[in-house]
Structure formats: C-alpha cells, structure tokens
C-alpha positions in Angstrom: 103.1 -18.3 69.3 106.2 -17.6 67.0 109.7 -17.6 68.3 111.8 -14.8 67.0 115.3 -15.8 67.8 117.8 -13.1 68.9 121.4 -14.0 68.6 122.8 -10.5 68.3 122.9 -10.5 64.4 119.2 -9.9 63.6 117.4 -6.7 62.4 114.7 -7.5 64.9 113.1 -4.2 65.0 111.8 -4.2 61.5 110.8 -7.9 61.8 108.7 -7.2 64.9 107.0 -4.4 63.2 106.1 -6.6 60.2 104.8 -9.4 62.7 102.9 -6.8 64.5 101.4 -5.3 61.6 100.3 -8.9 60.5 98.7 -9.5 64.0 101.0 -12.3 64.8 101.8 -13.5 68.2 105.5 -13.7 68.8 108.1 -13.5 71.6 111.9 -13.6 71.7 112.5 -16.8 73.7 114.8 -16.6 76.7 116.5 -20.1 76.1 116.3 -23.0 73.8 113.9 -24.7 76.1 111.2 -22.1 75.2 111.0 -23.6 71.6 109.0 -26.6 72.8 106.1 -24.3 73.3 106.3 -22.5 69.9 104.4 -23.1 66.7 106.9 -21.6 64.5 110.5 -20.3 64.4 112.0 -17.2 62.6 115.7 -16.9 62.4 116.7 -13.4 61.2 120.2 -12.1 60.7 122.5 -9.6 59.1 126.2 -9.4 58.8 129.1 -12.1 58.9 128.4 -15.6 59.0 130.5 -16.0 61.8 127.8 -14.6 63.9 125.8 -17.6 63.7 128.2 -19.5 65.9 126.4 -18.2 68.9 123.5 -20.5 67.9 125.6 -23.6 68.6 125.2 -26.0 70.1 122.2 -25.6 72.4 120.1 -23.4 70.1 121.0 -25.6 67.1 119.9 -28.7 68.8 116.5 -26.9 70.0 115.8 -25.5 66.5 116.7 -29.0 64.8 114.5 -30.6 67.4 111.6 -28.3 66.7 112.1 -28.9 62.9 111.9 -32.7 63.8 108.6 -32.2 65.5 107.2 -30.4 62.5 107.6 -27.0 63.6 107.8 -24.4 60.7 111.2 -22.6 60.5 111.9 -19.5 58.4 115.4 -17.9 57.9 115.7 -14.5 56.7 118.9 -13.1 55.0 121.9 -14.5 57.1 119.2 -16.9 58.6 118.6 -18.5 55.0 122.5 -19.0 54.9 122.5 -20.7 58.0 120.0 -23.3 56.9 122.7 -24.7 54.7 125.9 -26.5 55.8 128.1 -23.5 56.0 129.5 -20.5 54.2 132.9 -19.9 52.7 132.8 -16.4 54.6 133.4 -18.3 57.9 134.6 -21.8 57.1 134.9 -22.7 60.8 131.3 -22.0 61.5 128.7 -24.8 60.8 125.2 -24.0 59.4 122.1 -26.0 60.5 122.6 -28.4 57.6 118.7 -28.5 56.9 119.7 -28.1 53.2 122.8 -29.3 51.3 125.3 -26.8 50.0 127.6 -24.1 50.9 126.9 -20.4 50.6 129.5 -18.4 48.5 130.7 -14.9 47.7 128.6 -13.2 44.8 131.1 -13.0 42.0 130.3 -11.4 38.8 130.3 -13.6 35.4 131.9 -12.7 32.2 128.8 -10.8 30.9 128.9 -8.3 33.7 129.9 -4.8 32.7 132.9 -3.5 34.6 131.7 -0.8 37.3 128.2 -1.8 37.2 128.4 -5.0 39.2 129.2 -4.3 42.8 129.3 -6.2 46.0 127.3 -6.1 48.4 124.2 -6.5 46.5 122.1 -3.7 48.0 118.5 -2.8 46.7 115.5 -4.0 44.8 115.7 -7.0 42.5 113.3 -9.4 40.9 112.3 -13.0 41.8 112.3 -15.8 39.2 109.9 -18.4 40.6 111.4 -21.8 39.9 108.7 -24.0 41.4 105.4 -24.1 43.4 105.9 -23.4 47.1 103.7 -22.7 50.0 106.3 -20.1 50.9 105.6 -18.0 47.8 101.8 -18.6 47.4 100.4 -15.4 45.7 103.8 -14.3 44.7 104.1 -13.4 41.1 107.1 -14.1 38.5 109.3 -10.8 38.5 108.0 -9.4 41.9 110.6 -7.1 43.4 112.1 -7.6 46.9 114.7 -5.8 48.9 118.2 -7.3 49.3 121.3 -6.5 51.2 124.0 -9.1 51.2 127.5 -10.2 49.9 127.1 -14.1 50.2 124.4 -16.3 48.7 123.2 -19.7 48.7 123.5 -22.0 45.5 120.6 -22.7 43.1 119.7 -26.3 44.3 116.6 -28.5 44.2 115.5 -26.7 47.5 115.3 -23.4 45.6 111.8 -22.0 44.9 112.9 -18.7 43.5 116.3 -17.4 42.2 117.6 -14.0 41.5 120.3 -12.7 39.1 122.9 -10.4 40.3 126.3 -11.3 38.7 125.3 -15.0 39.2 121.9 -16.8 39.7 121.5 -17.4 43.5 118.9 -18.9 45.6 116.6 -16.0 46.8 114.0 -18.2 48.3 114.3 -21.9 49.5 111.8 -24.3 50.9 112.1 -28.1 51.9 109.0 -29.3 53.7 108.3 -27.0 56.4 111.8 -25.4 56.4 112.0 -22.3 54.4 114.3 -19.3 53.9 114.5 -16.0 52.1 117.8 -14.1 51.1 115.9 -10.7 50.9 114.3 -8.9 53.7 110.5 -9.6 53.6 110.0 -7.0 56.3 111.3 -4.3 54.0 109.8 -5.6 50.7 106.4 -4.1 50.8 103.3 -6.1 50.0 105.2 -8.9 48.4 107.3 -9.4 51.6 104.2 -9.2 53.8 102.5 -11.8 51.8 105.6 -14.2 52.3 105.5 -13.6 56.0 101.9 -14.2 56.1 102.3 -17.5 54.2 104.6 -18.5 56.9 102.3 -17.5 59.6 99.6 -19.5 58.1 101.6 -22.6 57.9 102.9 -22.1 61.4 99.2 -21.7 62.8 
C-alpha cells in the first residue's frame, strides 16, 4: 500500500489518476502513525516551499522513520525540493534533509537571450541522464517531461537527471531508496508513467 501524503499543497487528483491507471493500491493516511503499514510514500506538492512546514515535526519524524526502515520515498515537484535541507524561497522552513543542498530560484545565465528566459519554468523540457538509477529505468536521454516551477535543486552527486533552463538543475534525484522528480510524472505521458511504475516496483 502506497501512502500519498496530503499536506494541502499537492496536486493529488492527477497523481491519484496516474496511480489508479497503473493499478496501484494507495491511500491518503489519516496521520503519521499510518506510515508504519505502508510499503512506499509519495510526497507531491506545488506552490511555495513554506507549505511544507505543515509536515513538521510529526510527519517529518514518521517519514524519516519510514525511510530508516527501508520504505521507498518519492518526492514530486515541491516534494523533491523538500527532500533537501531547505530552499531560499522560505529560509525558515526546513526540508527533510535526506539529501544535502539548498534549492534556489532559477536564474538565467549570461548566454540567455533577453525576453526568452522566463520564470516560472512551465512546459515540456528534456532530461539529461547523468547516471544509472532504478528511478529512470527505461527512460532515455532527451526524453521530454512536464515542468512548472520557479525554484530548483542543485546538481549534486544525488542527481540522476538534469535539465537546462537558464541553469542546469536537478530534475531527478535518487539516493538509495529515496528519490524525487522536479517535473510532474503524472502529467508527462508514457515517460512519467514509466517513472511512477519504477517507483511502485521498488515499493512492492
């Protein structure tokens, strides 16, 4: 059973539809204690990083405890950013800290044409696969996925795919059984469904 965390900042409807399409068993847990019985955890999210403050401290402890027991965890969009230590969008809100680094506003580099580079980053963009990962099994170099965000995680050793938009940012990360995607797999067609299926298989 997959736990789909509802903290008031997630696009749960589309994630539910994707999981249902894949035949997954899932539920929105009533409280942190419910995670003890789950085989996987998904933390979705859209909007400001400050919204993740709702997950502290009971939820943070329960999710960290689940991870410690080997339960696979997937963060989607804002959920990926929450896997890191924090974000400059909301300096007072702590991330889970499962991965080192701080998320930052997407800023254009010197080679960006004036008027073309815009924030937020909305639309389809390509993945550059940086290393092998169970999360991206079956996903090819240059595959397109759907983004909508203004802040992004840095490219670190945990990055398994990066995307170029003004800067190179981590579009998919994975450390052990903890993973995250900056894009919306539930809105990314067959590629996104493959990634969700990879997570479900990991959590089986």
